[in-house]
Structure formats: structure tokens, C-alpha cells
N, C-alpha and C positions, 0 to 999 in steps of 0.2 A: 239656604241655597235659593237663588232666584230661579223661577220656572219660566222658560220662554213662553210667551202668551200663546203661540200657535200650538204648543204641546199640551196646554192645560185648558180644559173646557169646564167652566163652572156649571153646576146644575145638571150634571150627568145623572141619568136615572139609575135607580138601584139595579135594574136588570142590566143596564149598560156597564155599570161598575162590576157586577157579578161576572159578566162575560170576560172582561179584561183581567180580572183576578184569576178566573179559571185558566185562561191562556198562560198567565205567569206561572201558576202552580204546575200546570202540565209541562211547561218547558224547563222548570227549575227545581224539580223535586223528584223524589223516589217514585212518585206516581207515574211519571213518564216512562220509567224503566220497566214497570210492571204491566203496562197496558191496562191499568186499573182505572175504572170509571169512578170518579169521586162525585158523590151526590152533594147537593148544596149544603146539607146539614151534617154531613159526615165530619166527625171531629178529627182534625189533623193529627193530634197527639195520641189518638187511639188507633188510627189506621196505619200509621207509619212512624218510623223513628225520626222525629223532627228534632233537630238540634239547634243550638243557639246561633250557629252560622245561618241556618235557614230562616230563623226568626228575624235576624238582622237583615237578611236579603228582602224579606217580606216588608219590613218596616221601610227600608230604602225604596222599594217599589211603590208602596202606598204614598210616601212623601213625594217622590219624583213624578209618578204618573198622575196623581190627583191633587197635588199641591196641599196635602194635609200633613201638618206637622204633628208627630206623636210625642207626647211627654212620656217620661219613663213610667209613670203610673198608668198610662193607657196601653202599654205593651203587656197585654195579658191574654190568657186563653179566651176570655170573654169577648175580646175585640179581634183576636187573630186566630181563633180556634177552628173556624170552618169558613167555607166560601161565603156563606150567608152572613156570618158574623162580621167578616171583613167588609162586605158590601154595606151592611147596616151601619157599621162604624163610619165608613167613608161618607155615606149619604148623610149621616147625622152631623158631620163636620162641614157640609156644604150648605150654605144658607139658601141656595136656590135650587136644590136638588128636587127632582120630581119623582113621584112613585112609579 
């Protein structure tokens, strides 16, 4: 899928990535329904019933929002298990990301 250049900003900082991921999670998961505050290192799979549909949505978000393509082997709890894990994964895939 091609990403329109105006929507993708290479080199987004990890904190910027984290903020965008938090917004996605709050708008698209059980967390928004519970008025639950999710810490950056809270494990998604421990704090709520996260299913394959949610994982697929997260992968789509990461790919569309940040222009990062995920291989099947990268779709794991290590890379998608918490807000910080997703932010680290995305930052590692961006050659010009800043701390």
C-alpha cells in the first residue's frame, strides 16, 4: 500500500509515536469503554481481552500511520504487547527516528 507523503512523516520521535499509538488504542479498544488509564508499559494481553481482530487493526494502524510494514514474524507480543513496545518497534523501523 502506498502512503501519501503528507500523511507519513519519517523520523518521528519515539514520544511522538507513543502519543499517536495511545490515541489509537484509546479510540479502538476496550480501554476506551472502561475509562481505564493505560500506562506505557502495561501489557495489552494482560489488562484486557485482546483478540485477533484487535491485533489486525493495530498492525493496519502501524502500517498506515507510520509506513512500517510488518512481516508475520514481527507480529508478536514483543512488538505489539504494550504502548512502549509498539513505539520502540516503529522507531526501530524508521531510519531517521529521533529519541
